[in-house]
mmCIF file of the N, C-alpha and C atoms, coordinates in Angstrom:
data_MODEL
# 
_entry.id   MODEL 
# 
loop_
_atom_site.group_PDB 
_atom_site.id 
_atom_site.type_symbol 
_atom_site.label_atom_id 
_atom_site.label_alt_id 
_atom_site.label_comp_id 
_atom_site.label_asym_id 
_atom_site.label_entity_id 
_atom_site.label_seq_id 
_atom_site.pdbx_PDB_ins_code 
_atom_site.Cartn_x 
_atom_site.Cartn_y 
_atom_site.Cartn_z 
_atom_site.occupancy 
_atom_site.B_iso_or_equiv 
_atom_site.pdbx_formal_charge 
_atom_site.auth_seq_id 
_atom_site.auth_comp_id 
_atom_site.auth_asym_id 
_atom_site.auth_atom_id 
_atom_site.pdbx_PDB_model_num 
ATOM 1   N N  . MET A 1 1  ? 23.723 -7.139  29.023 1.00 0.00 ? 1  MET A N  1 
ATOM 2   C CA . MET A 1 1  ? 22.273 -7.552  28.371 1.00 0.00 ? 1  MET A CA 1 
ATOM 3   C C  . MET A 1 1  ? 22.343 -6.650  27.152 1.00 0.00 ? 1  MET A C  1 
ATOM 4   N N  . ILE A 1 2  ? 22.559 -7.790  26.125 1.00 0.00 ? 2  ILE A N  1 
ATOM 5   C CA . ILE A 1 2  ? 22.835 -7.687  24.558 1.00 0.00 ? 2  ILE A CA 1 
ATOM 6   C C  . ILE A 1 2  ? 22.198 -6.505  24.350 1.00 0.00 ? 2  ILE A C  1 
ATOM 7   N N  . ASP A 1 3  ? 21.916 -6.242  23.081 1.00 0.00 ? 3  ASP A N  1 
ATOM 8   C CA . ASP A 1 3  ? 21.433 -5.608  22.597 1.00 0.00 ? 3  ASP A CA 1 
ATOM 9   C C  . ASP A 1 3  ? 20.593 -6.066  21.352 1.00 0.00 ? 3  ASP A C  1 
ATOM 10  N N  . TYR A 1 4  ? 19.689 -6.385  21.632 1.00 0.00 ? 4  TYR A N  1 
ATOM 11  C CA . TYR A 1 4  ? 18.384 -7.410  20.565 1.00 0.00 ? 4  TYR A CA 1 
ATOM 12  C C  . TYR A 1 4  ? 18.188 -6.793  19.458 1.00 0.00 ? 4  TYR A C  1 
ATOM 13  N N  . SER A 1 5  ? 17.696 -5.272  19.596 1.00 0.00 ? 5  SER A N  1 
ATOM 14  C CA . SER A 1 5  ? 17.803 -4.085  18.493 1.00 0.00 ? 5  SER A CA 1 
ATOM 15  C C  . SER A 1 5  ? 18.276 -5.050  16.845 1.00 0.00 ? 5  SER A C  1 
ATOM 16  N N  . LYS A 1 6  ? 19.473 -5.391  17.198 1.00 0.00 ? 6  LYS A N  1 
ATOM 17  C CA . LYS A 1 6  ? 19.950 -5.760  16.000 1.00 0.00 ? 6  LYS A CA 1 
ATOM 18  C C  . LYS A 1 6  ? 20.279 -7.180  15.357 1.00 0.00 ? 6  LYS A C  1 
ATOM 19  N N  . TYR A 1 7  ? 18.997 -7.781  15.872 1.00 0.00 ? 7  TYR A N  1 
ATOM 20  C CA . TYR A 1 7  ? 18.665 -9.338  15.839 1.00 0.00 ? 7  TYR A CA 1 
ATOM 21  C C  . TYR A 1 7  ? 17.516 -9.601  15.846 1.00 0.00 ? 7  TYR A C  1 
ATOM 22  N N  . ILE A 1 8  ? 16.531 -9.195  16.671 1.00 0.00 ? 8  ILE A N  1 
ATOM 23  C CA . ILE A 1 8  ? 15.058 -9.172  16.591 1.00 0.00 ? 8  ILE A CA 1 
ATOM 24  C C  . ILE A 1 8  ? 14.713 -8.264  15.058 1.00 0.00 ? 8  ILE A C  1 
ATOM 25  N N  . THR A 1 9  ? 13.693 -8.981  14.397 1.00 0.00 ? 9  THR A N  1 
ATOM 26  C CA . THR A 1 9  ? 12.925 -8.114  13.727 1.00 0.00 ? 9  THR A CA 1 
ATOM 27  C C  . THR A 1 9  ? 11.405 -8.133  14.021 1.00 0.00 ? 9  THR A C  1 
ATOM 28  N N  . VAL A 1 10 ? 10.675 -7.857  13.025 1.00 0.00 ? 10 VAL A N  1 
ATOM 29  C CA . VAL A 1 10 ? 9.182  -7.970  13.230 1.00 0.00 ? 10 VAL A CA 1 
ATOM 30  C C  . VAL A 1 10 ? 8.759  -7.317  11.890 1.00 0.00 ? 10 VAL A C  1 
ATOM 31  N N  . GLU A 1 11 ? 8.094  -8.756  10.701 1.00 0.00 ? 11 GLU A N  1 
ATOM 32  C CA . GLU A 1 11 ? 7.339  -7.891  9.885  1.00 0.00 ? 11 GLU A CA 1 
ATOM 33  C C  . GLU A 1 11 ? 6.119  -8.489  9.675  1.00 0.00 ? 11 GLU A C  1 
ATOM 34  N N  . PRO A 1 12 ? 5.395  -7.660  9.350  1.00 0.00 ? 12 PRO A N  1 
ATOM 35  C CA . PRO A 1 12 ? 3.896  -7.824  9.199  1.00 0.00 ? 12 PRO A CA 1 
ATOM 36  C C  . PRO A 1 12 ? 3.401  -9.598  8.155  1.00 0.00 ? 12 PRO A C  1 
ATOM 37  N N  . GLY A 1 13 ? 4.441  -9.573  7.019  1.00 0.00 ? 13 GLY A N  1 
ATOM 38  C CA . GLY A 1 13 ? 3.968  -10.618 6.303  1.00 0.00 ? 13 GLY A CA 1 
ATOM 39  C C  . GLY A 1 13 ? 4.881  -11.819 6.891  1.00 0.00 ? 13 GLY A C  1 
ATOM 40  N N  . LYS A 1 14 ? 5.299  -12.103 7.746  1.00 0.00 ? 14 LYS A N  1 
ATOM 41  C CA . LYS A 1 14 ? 6.509  -12.897 8.122  1.00 0.00 ? 14 LYS A CA 1 
ATOM 42  C C  . LYS A 1 14 ? 5.599  -13.500 9.235  1.00 0.00 ? 14 LYS A C  1 
ATOM 43  N N  . ARG A 1 15 ? 5.573  -15.063 9.350  1.00 0.00 ? 15 ARG A N  1 
ATOM 44  C CA . ARG A 1 15 ? 5.020  -15.553 10.593 1.00 0.00 ? 15 ARG A CA 1 
ATOM 45  C C  . ARG A 1 15 ? 4.254  -14.658 11.404 1.00 0.00 ? 15 ARG A C  1 
ATOM 46  N N  . SER A 1 16 ? 3.325  -14.340 10.916 1.00 0.00 ? 16 SER A N  1 
ATOM 47  C CA . SER A 1 16 ? 2.058  -13.647 11.310 1.00 0.00 ? 16 SER A CA 1 
ATOM 48  C C  . SER A 1 16 ? 2.329  -12.333 11.942 1.00 0.00 ? 16 SER A C  1 
ATOM 49  N N  . GLY A 1 17 ? 4.002  -11.695 11.138 1.00 0.00 ? 17 GLY A N  1 
ATOM 50  C CA . GLY A 1 17 ? 4.165  -10.527 12.503 1.00 0.00 ? 17 GLY A CA 1 
ATOM 51  C C  . GLY A 1 17 ? 5.419  -11.131 13.705 1.00 0.00 ? 17 GLY A C  1 
ATOM 52  N N  . GLN A 1 18 ? 5.757  -11.833 14.105 1.00 0.00 ? 18 GLN A N  1 
ATOM 53  C CA . GLN A 1 18 ? 6.039  -12.466 15.010 1.00 0.00 ? 18 GLN A CA 1 
ATOM 54  C C  . GLN A 1 18 ? 7.428  -11.810 15.441 1.00 0.00 ? 18 GLN A C  1 
ATOM 55  N N  . PRO A 1 19 ? 7.510  -11.398 16.070 1.00 0.00 ? 19 PRO A N  1 
ATOM 56  C CA . PRO A 1 19 ? 9.356  -11.155 16.270 1.00 0.00 ? 19 PRO A CA 1 
ATOM 57  C C  . PRO A 1 19 ? 10.090 -12.254 15.515 1.00 0.00 ? 19 PRO A C  1 
ATOM 58  N N  . CYS A 1 20 ? 11.140 -12.133 14.804 1.00 0.00 ? 20 CYS A N  1 
ATOM 59  C CA . CYS A 1 20 ? 11.718 -13.199 13.933 1.00 0.00 ? 20 CYS A CA 1 
ATOM 60  C C  . CYS A 1 20 ? 13.165 -13.627 14.409 1.00 0.00 ? 20 CYS A C  1 
ATOM 61  N N  . ILE A 1 21 ? 14.096 -13.422 14.221 1.00 0.00 ? 21 ILE A N  1 
ATOM 62  C CA . ILE A 1 21 ? 15.388 -13.592 14.817 1.00 0.00 ? 21 ILE A CA 1 
ATOM 63  C C  . ILE A 1 21 ? 16.547 -13.289 12.416 1.00 0.00 ? 21 ILE A C  1 
ATOM 64  N N  . ARG A 1 22 ? 17.029 -11.885 13.207 1.00 0.00 ? 22 ARG A N  1 
ATOM 65  C CA . ARG A 1 22 ? 18.344 -11.374 11.621 1.00 0.00 ? 22 ARG A CA 1 
ATOM 66  C C  . ARG A 1 22 ? 16.914 -11.530 10.378 1.00 0.00 ? 22 ARG A C  1 
ATOM 67  N N  . GLY A 1 23 ? 15.466 -11.584 10.487 1.00 0.00 ? 23 GLY A N  1 
ATOM 68  C CA . GLY A 1 23 ? 14.557 -11.579 9.005  1.00 0.00 ? 23 GLY A CA 1 
ATOM 69  C C  . GLY A 1 23 ? 14.432 -13.040 9.002  1.00 0.00 ? 23 GLY A C  1 
ATOM 70  N N  . LEU A 1 24 ? 15.180 -13.789 9.366  1.00 0.00 ? 24 LEU A N  1 
ATOM 71  C CA . LEU A 1 24 ? 14.831 -15.786 9.111  1.00 0.00 ? 24 LEU A CA 1 
ATOM 72  C C  . LEU A 1 24 ? 13.223 -15.963 9.795  1.00 0.00 ? 24 LEU A C  1 
ATOM 73  N N  . ARG A 1 25 ? 12.923 -17.249 8.998  1.00 0.00 ? 25 ARG A N  1 
ATOM 74  C CA . ARG A 1 25 ? 11.469 -17.169 9.809  1.00 0.00 ? 25 ARG A CA 1 
ATOM 75  C C  . ARG A 1 25 ? 11.819 -17.894 11.047 1.00 0.00 ? 25 ARG A C  1 
ATOM 76  N N  . ILE A 1 26 ? 12.434 -17.701 12.018 1.00 0.00 ? 26 ILE A N  1 
ATOM 77  C CA . ILE A 1 26 ? 12.913 -18.361 13.327 1.00 0.00 ? 26 ILE A CA 1 
ATOM 78  C C  . ILE A 1 26 ? 12.402 -17.734 13.809 1.00 0.00 ? 26 ILE A C  1 
ATOM 79  N N  . THR A 1 27 ? 11.223 -17.719 14.633 1.00 0.00 ? 27 THR A N  1 
ATOM 80  C CA . THR A 1 27 ? 10.965 -16.576 15.406 1.00 0.00 ? 27 THR A CA 1 
ATOM 81  C C  . THR A 1 27 ? 11.793 -16.928 16.870 1.00 0.00 ? 27 THR A C  1 
ATOM 82  N N  . ILE A 1 28 ? 11.271 -15.872 17.685 1.00 0.00 ? 28 ILE A N  1 
ATOM 83  C CA . ILE A 1 28 ? 11.858 -15.900 18.978 1.00 0.00 ? 28 ILE A CA 1 
ATOM 84  C C  . ILE A 1 28 ? 11.599 -16.675 19.450 1.00 0.00 ? 28 ILE A C  1 
ATOM 85  N N  . TYR A 1 29 ? 9.762  -17.783 19.833 1.00 0.00 ? 29 TYR A N  1 
ATOM 86  C CA . TYR A 1 29 ? 9.086  -18.142 19.990 1.00 0.00 ? 29 TYR A CA 1 
ATOM 87  C C  . TYR A 1 29 ? 10.224 -19.915 19.998 1.00 0.00 ? 29 TYR A C  1 
ATOM 88  N N  . ASP A 1 30 ? 10.085 -20.248 18.760 1.00 0.00 ? 30 ASP A N  1 
ATOM 89  C CA . ASP A 1 30 ? 10.933 -21.338 19.249 1.00 0.00 ? 30 ASP A CA 1 
ATOM 90  C C  . ASP A 1 30 ? 12.212 -21.383 19.046 1.00 0.00 ? 30 ASP A C  1 
ATOM 91  N N  . VAL A 1 31 ? 13.245 -20.670 19.594 1.00 0.00 ? 31 VAL A N  1 
ATOM 92  C CA . VAL A 1 31 ? 14.309 -20.677 20.309 1.00 0.00 ? 31 VAL A CA 1 
ATOM 93  C C  . VAL A 1 31 ? 13.946 -20.951 21.710 1.00 0.00 ? 31 VAL A C  1 
ATOM 94  N N  . LEU A 1 32 ? 12.702 -19.784 22.582 1.00 0.00 ? 32 LEU A N  1 
ATOM 95  C CA . LEU A 1 32 ? 12.525 -20.327 24.449 1.00 0.00 ? 32 LEU A CA 1 
ATOM 96  C C  . LEU A 1 32 ? 12.041 -21.035 24.020 1.00 0.00 ? 32 LEU A C  1 
ATOM 97  N N  . GLY A 1 33 ? 11.057 -22.122 23.155 1.00 0.00 ? 33 GLY A N  1 
ATOM 98  C CA . GLY A 1 33 ? 10.204 -23.344 23.467 1.00 0.00 ? 33 GLY A CA 1 
ATOM 99  C C  . GLY A 1 33 ? 11.440 -25.130 23.548 1.00 0.00 ? 33 GLY A C  1 
ATOM 100 N N  . TYR A 1 34 ? 11.990 -24.352 22.919 1.00 0.00 ? 34 TYR A N  1 
ATOM 101 C CA . TYR A 1 34 ? 13.241 -25.650 23.235 1.00 0.00 ? 34 TYR A CA 1 
ATOM 102 C C  . TYR A 1 34 ? 14.314 -25.083 24.142 1.00 0.00 ? 34 TYR A C  1 
ATOM 103 N N  . LEU A 1 35 ? 14.588 -23.842 24.134 1.00 0.00 ? 35 LEU A N  1 
ATOM 104 C CA . LEU A 1 35 ? 15.271 -24.228 25.447 1.00 0.00 ? 35 LEU A CA 1 
ATOM 105 C C  . LEU A 1 35 ? 14.219 -23.950 26.934 1.00 0.00 ? 35 LEU A C  1 
ATOM 106 N N  . ALA A 1 36 ? 13.000 -23.911 27.077 1.00 0.00 ? 36 ALA A N  1 
ATOM 107 C CA . ALA A 1 36 ? 11.907 -24.588 28.315 1.00 0.00 ? 36 ALA A CA 1 
ATOM 108 C C  . ALA A 1 36 ? 11.678 -25.462 27.470 1.00 0.00 ? 36 ALA A C  1 
ATOM 109 N N  . ALA A 1 37 ? 12.216 -26.674 27.049 1.00 0.00 ? 37 ALA A N  1 
ATOM 110 C CA . ALA A 1 37 ? 12.047 -28.110 27.246 1.00 0.00 ? 37 ALA A CA 1 
ATOM 111 C C  . ALA A 1 37 ? 12.639 -28.447 26.979 1.00 0.00 ? 37 ALA A C  1 
ATOM 112 N N  . GLY A 1 38 ? 13.772 -28.373 27.807 1.00 0.00 ? 38 GLY A N  1 
ATOM 113 C CA . GLY A 1 38 ? 15.040 -28.691 28.316 1.00 0.00 ? 38 GLY A CA 1 
ATOM 114 C C  . GLY A 1 38 ? 16.105 -28.397 27.075 1.00 0.00 ? 38 GLY A C  1 
ATOM 115 N N  . ASP A 1 39 ? 16.577 -27.972 25.788 1.00 0.00 ? 39 ASP A N  1 
ATOM 116 C CA . ASP A 1 39 ? 17.378 -28.104 25.002 1.00 0.00 ? 39 ASP A CA 1 
ATOM 117 C C  . ASP A 1 39 ? 18.386 -27.584 25.778 1.00 0.00 ? 39 ASP A C  1 
ATOM 118 N N  . SER A 1 40 ? 20.195 -27.868 25.280 1.00 0.00 ? 40 SER A N  1 
ATOM 119 C CA . SER A 1 40 ? 20.532 -26.820 25.644 1.00 0.00 ? 40 SER A CA 1 
ATOM 120 C C  . SER A 1 40 ? 21.332 -25.498 24.791 1.00 0.00 ? 40 SER A C  1 
ATOM 121 N N  . GLU A 1 41 ? 21.790 -24.654 24.500 1.00 0.00 ? 41 GLU A N  1 
ATOM 122 C CA . GLU A 1 41 ? 22.254 -23.794 23.905 1.00 0.00 ? 41 GLU A CA 1 
ATOM 123 C C  . GLU A 1 41 ? 23.002 -24.038 22.366 1.00 0.00 ? 41 GLU A C  1 
ATOM 124 N N  . GLU A 1 42 ? 23.996 -25.941 23.031 1.00 0.00 ? 42 GLU A N  1 
ATOM 125 C CA . GLU A 1 42 ? 24.284 -26.418 21.546 1.00 0.00 ? 42 GLU A CA 1 
ATOM 126 C C  . GLU A 1 42 ? 23.239 -27.313 21.153 1.00 0.00 ? 42 GLU A C  1 
ATOM 127 N N  . GLU A 1 43 ? 22.538 -27.372 21.906 1.00 0.00 ? 43 GLU A N  1 
ATOM 128 C CA . GLU A 1 43 ? 21.454 -28.308 20.862 1.00 0.00 ? 43 GLU A CA 1 
ATOM 129 C C  . GLU A 1 43 ? 19.787 -27.614 19.946 1.00 0.00 ? 43 GLU A C  1 
ATOM 130 N N  . VAL A 1 44 ? 20.009 -26.566 20.663 1.00 0.00 ? 44 VAL A N  1 
ATOM 131 C CA . VAL A 1 44 ? 19.321 -24.983 19.686 1.00 0.00 ? 44 VAL A CA 1 
ATOM 132 C C  . VAL A 1 44 ? 19.947 -24.616 18.863 1.00 0.00 ? 44 VAL A C  1 
ATOM 133 N N  . LEU A 1 45 ? 22.004 -24.131 18.881 1.00 0.00 ? 45 LEU A N  1 
ATOM 134 C CA . LEU A 1 45 ? 22.266 -24.346 17.142 1.00 0.00 ? 45 LEU A CA 1 
ATOM 135 C C  . LEU A 1 45 ? 22.251 -25.767 16.565 1.00 0.00 ? 45 LEU A C  1 
ATOM 136 N N  . SER A 1 46 ? 21.909 -26.860 17.161 1.00 0.00 ? 46 SER A N  1 
ATOM 137 C CA . SER A 1 46 ? 22.260 -28.190 16.052 1.00 0.00 ? 46 SER A CA 1 
ATOM 138 C C  . SER A 1 46 ? 21.099 -27.686 15.700 1.00 0.00 ? 46 SER A C  1 
ATOM 139 N N  . HIS A 1 47 ? 19.896 -27.221 16.207 1.00 0.00 ? 47 HIS A N  1 
ATOM 140 C CA . HIS A 1 47 ? 18.344 -27.412 15.933 1.00 0.00 ? 47 HIS A CA 1 
ATOM 141 C C  . HIS A 1 47 ? 18.443 -26.274 14.290 1.00 0.00 ? 47 HIS A C  1 
ATOM 142 N N  . PHE A 1 48 ? 18.402 -25.247 15.140 1.00 0.00 ? 48 PHE A N  1 
ATOM 143 C CA . PHE A 1 48 ? 18.582 -23.817 13.519 1.00 0.00 ? 48 PHE A CA 1 
ATOM 144 C C  . PHE A 1 48 ? 19.954 -23.831 12.872 1.00 0.00 ? 48 PHE A C  1 
ATOM 145 N N  . PRO A 1 49 ? 21.197 -24.394 12.515 1.00 0.00 ? 49 PRO A N  1 
ATOM 146 C CA . PRO A 1 49 ? 22.583 -24.091 12.100 1.00 0.00 ? 49 PRO A CA 1 
ATOM 147 C C  . PRO A 1 49 ? 23.004 -22.613 11.834 1.00 0.00 ? 49 PRO A C  1 
ATOM 148 N N  . MET A 1 50 ? 21.478 -22.420 11.512 1.00 0.00 ? 50 MET A N  1 
ATOM 149 C CA . MET A 1 50 ? 22.135 -20.191 11.096 1.00 0.00 ? 50 MET A CA 1 
ATOM 150 C C  . MET A 1 50 ? 21.671 -20.060 11.972 1.00 0.00 ? 50 MET A C  1 
ATOM 151 N N  . LEU A 1 51 ? 21.419 -19.977 13.062 1.00 0.00 ? 51 LEU A N  1 
ATOM 152 C CA . LEU A 1 51 ? 21.786 -19.164 14.546 1.00 0.00 ? 51 LEU A CA 1 
ATOM 153 C C  . LEU A 1 51 ? 22.742 -19.265 15.432 1.00 0.00 ? 51 LEU A C  1 
ATOM 154 N N  . THR A 1 52 ? 23.048 -18.044 16.248 1.00 0.00 ? 52 THR A N  1 
ATOM 155 C CA . THR A 1 52 ? 24.680 -17.695 16.525 1.00 0.00 ? 52 THR A CA 1 
ATOM 156 C C  . THR A 1 52 ? 24.281 -17.668 18.217 1.00 0.00 ? 52 THR A C  1 
ATOM 157 N N  . ARG A 1 53 ? 25.200 -17.754 18.769 1.00 0.00 ? 53 ARG A N  1 
ATOM 158 C CA . ARG A 1 53 ? 25.000 -17.867 19.961 1.00 0.00 ? 53 ARG A CA 1 
ATOM 159 C C  . ARG A 1 53 ? 24.286 -16.512 20.252 1.00 0.00 ? 53 ARG A C  1 
ATOM 160 N N  . GLU A 1 54 ? 24.566 -15.383 19.999 1.00 0.00 ? 54 GLU A N  1 
ATOM 161 C CA . GLU A 1 54 ? 24.095 -14.018 19.784 1.00 0.00 ? 54 GLU A CA 1 
ATOM 162 C C  . GLU A 1 54 ? 22.425 -13.635 19.763 1.00 0.00 ? 54 GLU A C  1 
ATOM 163 N N  . ASP A 1 55 ? 22.428 -14.319 18.622 1.00 0.00 ? 55 ASP A N  1 
ATOM 164 C CA . ASP A 1 55 ? 20.805 -14.694 18.341 1.00 0.00 ? 55 ASP A CA 1 
ATOM 165 C C  . ASP A 1 55 ? 19.888 -15.331 19.735 1.00 0.00 ? 55 ASP A C  1 
ATOM 166 N N  . ILE A 1 56 ? 20.681 -16.199 20.129 1.00 0.00 ? 56 ILE A N  1 
ATOM 167 C CA . ILE A 1 56 ? 20.051 -17.022 21.613 1.00 0.00 ? 56 ILE A CA 1 
ATOM 168 C C  . ILE A 1 56 ? 19.688 -16.167 22.565 1.00 0.00 ? 56 ILE A C  1 
ATOM 169 N N  . LEU A 1 57 ? 20.932 -15.331 22.480 1.00 0.00 ? 57 LEU A N  1 
ATOM 170 C CA . LEU A 1 57 ? 20.716 -14.579 23.754 1.00 0.00 ? 57 LEU A CA 1 
ATOM 171 C C  . LEU A 1 57 ? 19.990 -12.931 23.327 1.00 0.00 ? 57 LEU A C  1 
ATOM 172 N N  . ALA A 1 58 ? 19.451 -12.478 22.020 1.00 0.00 ? 58 ALA A N  1 
ATOM 173 C CA . ALA A 1 58 ? 19.018 -11.759 21.929 1.00 0.00 ? 58 ALA A CA 1 
ATOM 174 C C  . ALA A 1 58 ? 17.565 -12.464 21.782 1.00 0.00 ? 58 ALA A C  1 
ATOM 175 N N  . SER A 1 59 ? 17.768 -13.128 22.211 1.00 0.00 ? 59 SER A N  1 
ATOM 176 C CA . SER A 1 59 ? 15.726 -14.069 21.851 1.00 0.00 ? 59 SER A CA 1 
ATOM 177 C C  . SER A 1 59 ? 15.755 -13.624 23.628 1.00 0.00 ? 59 SER A C  1 
ATOM 178 N N  . LEU A 1 60 ? 16.395 -13.974 24.179 1.00 0.00 ? 60 LEU A N  1 
ATOM 179 C CA . LEU A 1 60 ? 16.306 -14.008 25.765 1.00 0.00 ? 60 LEU A CA 1 
ATOM 180 C C  . LEU A 1 60 ? 15.607 -12.299 26.442 1.00 0.00 ? 60 LEU A C  1 
ATOM 181 N N  . ALA A 1 61 ? 17.116 -12.153 26.052 1.00 0.00 ? 61 ALA A N  1 
ATOM 182 C CA . ALA A 1 61 ? 16.345 -10.375 26.203 1.00 0.00 ? 61 ALA A CA 1 
ATOM 183 C C  . ALA A 1 61 ? 15.158 -9.858  25.784 1.00 0.00 ? 61 ALA A C  1 
ATOM 184 N N  . TYR A 1 62 ? 14.987 -10.338 24.582 1.00 0.00 ? 62 TYR A N  1 
ATOM 185 C CA . TYR A 1 62 ? 13.451 -9.663  24.055 1.00 0.00 ? 62 TYR A CA 1 
ATOM 186 C C  . TYR A 1 62 ? 12.236 -9.951  25.452 1.00 0.00 ? 62 TYR A C  1 
ATOM 187 N N  . ALA A 1 63 ? 12.537 -11.398 25.187 1.00 0.00 ? 63 ALA A N  1 
ATOM 188 C CA . ALA A 1 63 ? 11.938 -12.034 25.665 1.00 0.00 ? 63 ALA A CA 1 
ATOM 189 C C  . ALA A 1 63 ? 11.445 -11.528 28.025 1.00 0.00 ? 63 ALA A C  1 
ATOM 190 N N  . ALA A 1 64 ? 13.018 -11.110 27.737 1.00 0.00 ? 64 ALA A N  1 
ATOM 191 C CA . ALA A 1 64 ? 12.834 -10.691 29.822 1.00 0.00 ? 64 ALA A CA 1 
ATOM 192 C C  . ALA A 1 64 ? 12.292 -8.789  29.338 1.00 0.00 ? 64 ALA A C  1 
ATOM 193 N N  . ASP A 1 65 ? 12.420 -8.520  28.111 1.00 0.00 ? 65 ASP A N  1 
ATOM 194 C CA . ASP A 1 65 ? 12.155 -7.200  28.320 1.00 0.00 ? 65 ASP A CA 1 
ATOM 195 C C  . ASP A 1 65 ? 10.362 -6.779  28.116 1.00 0.00 ? 65 ASP A C  1 
ATOM 196 N N  . GLU A 1 66 ? 9.820  -8.127  26.892 1.00 0.00 ? 66 GLU A N  1 
ATOM 197 C CA . GLU A 1 66 ? 8.239  -7.809  27.518 1.00 0.00 ? 66 GLU A CA 1 
ATOM 198 C C  . GLU A 1 66 ? 7.495  -8.334  28.457 1.00 0.00 ? 66 GLU A C  1 
ATOM 199 N N  . GLU A 1 67 ? 8.131  -9.323  29.058 1.00 0.00 ? 67 GLU A N  1 
ATOM 200 C CA . GLU A 1 67 ? 8.032  -9.617  30.694 1.00 0.00 ? 67 GLU A CA 1 
ATOM 201 C C  . GLU A 1 67 ? 7.457  -8.371  31.179 1.00 0.00 ? 67 GLU A C  1 
ATOM 202 N N  . ASN A 1 68 ? 8.951  -7.867  31.523 1.00 0.00 ? 68 ASN A N  1 
ATOM 203 C CA . ASN A 1 68 ? 8.874  -6.406  32.376 1.00 0.00 ? 68 ASN A CA 1 
ATOM 204 C C  . ASN A 1 68 ? 7.959  -5.646  31.672 1.00 0.00 ? 68 ASN A C  1 
ATOM 205 N N  . ARG A 1 69 ? 8.071  -5.577  29.762 1.00 0.00 ? 69 ARG A N  1 
ATOM 206 C CA . ARG A 1 69 ? 7.288  -4.506  29.842 1.00 0.00 ? 69 ARG A CA 1 
ATOM 207 C C  . ARG A 1 69 ? 5.464  -4.888  30.479 1.00 0.00 ? 69 ARG A C  1 
ATOM 208 N N  . ILE A 1 70 ? 4.937  -5.963  30.260 1.00 0.00 ? 70 ILE A N  1 
ATOM 209 C CA . ILE A 1 70 ? 3.791  -6.788  30.814 1.00 0.00 ? 70 ILE A CA 1 
ATOM 210 C C  . ILE A 1 70 ? 2.793  -6.101  31.585 1.00 0.00 ? 70 ILE A C  1 
ATOM 211 N N  . MET A 1 71 ? 4.443  -6.094  32.504 1.00 0.00 ? 71 MET A N  1 
ATOM 212 C CA . MET A 1 71 ? 4.473  -6.757  33.982 1.00 0.00 ? 71 MET A CA 1 
ATOM 213 C C  . MET A 1 71 ? 4.660  -4.508  34.560 1.00 0.00 ? 71 MET A C  1 
ATOM 214 N N  . ARG A 1 72 ? 5.134  -3.500  33.382 1.00 0.00 ? 72 ARG A N  1 
ATOM 215 C CA . ARG A 1 72 ? 3.995  -2.796  33.434 1.00 0.00 ? 72 ARG A CA 1 
ATOM 216 C C  . ARG A 1 72 ? 3.511  -2.080  33.867 1.00 0.00 ? 72 ARG A C  1 
ATOM 217 N N  . ILE A 1 73 ? 2.349  -2.362  32.889 1.00 0.00 ? 73 ILE A N  1 
ATOM 218 C CA . ILE A 1 73 ? 1.231  -2.187  31.839 1.00 0.00 ? 73 ILE A CA 1 
ATOM 219 C C  . ILE A 1 73 ? 0.244  -2.779  32.960 1.00 0.00 ? 73 ILE A C  1 
ATOM 220 N N  . ALA A 1 74 ? 0.955  -3.740  33.547 1.00 0.00 ? 74 ALA A N  1 
ATOM 221 C CA . ALA A 1 74 ? -0.891 -4.379  34.916 1.00 0.00 ? 74 ALA A CA 1 
ATOM 222 C C  . ALA A 1 74 ? -0.623 -3.928  35.820 1.00 0.00 ? 74 ALA A C  1 
ATOM 223 N N  . SER A 1 75 ? 0.169  -2.791  36.553 1.00 0.00 ? 75 SER A N  1 
ATOM 224 C CA . SER A 1 75 ? 0.847  -3.050  37.601 1.00 0.00 ? 75 SER A CA 1 
ATOM 225 C C  . SER A 1 75 ? 0.220  -1.238  37.609 1.00 0.00 ? 75 SER A C  1 
# 
C-alpha cells in the first residue's frame, strides 16, 4: 500500500480541516466521490489535471486506514 503521508495534508484553515491532497484544495472525499460515482482513474485525472495516479492511490489508502481505525474503535 502507498505511504499516503507524503500526499495527504490536513490544514485547519483549508477546506474546514478536511484531508486534502498535497496541500491543494482537493479533498480525498472529492476524489473518492468521483470514483464512487463510477468515474475511472483517467476521468478523475481529467477533472483534476493537477493530480497524479499516486494522489488517487493515496486517497484510497487513507480512506482504507480511516475505515480500519473506525472499526477498531467500534469493537
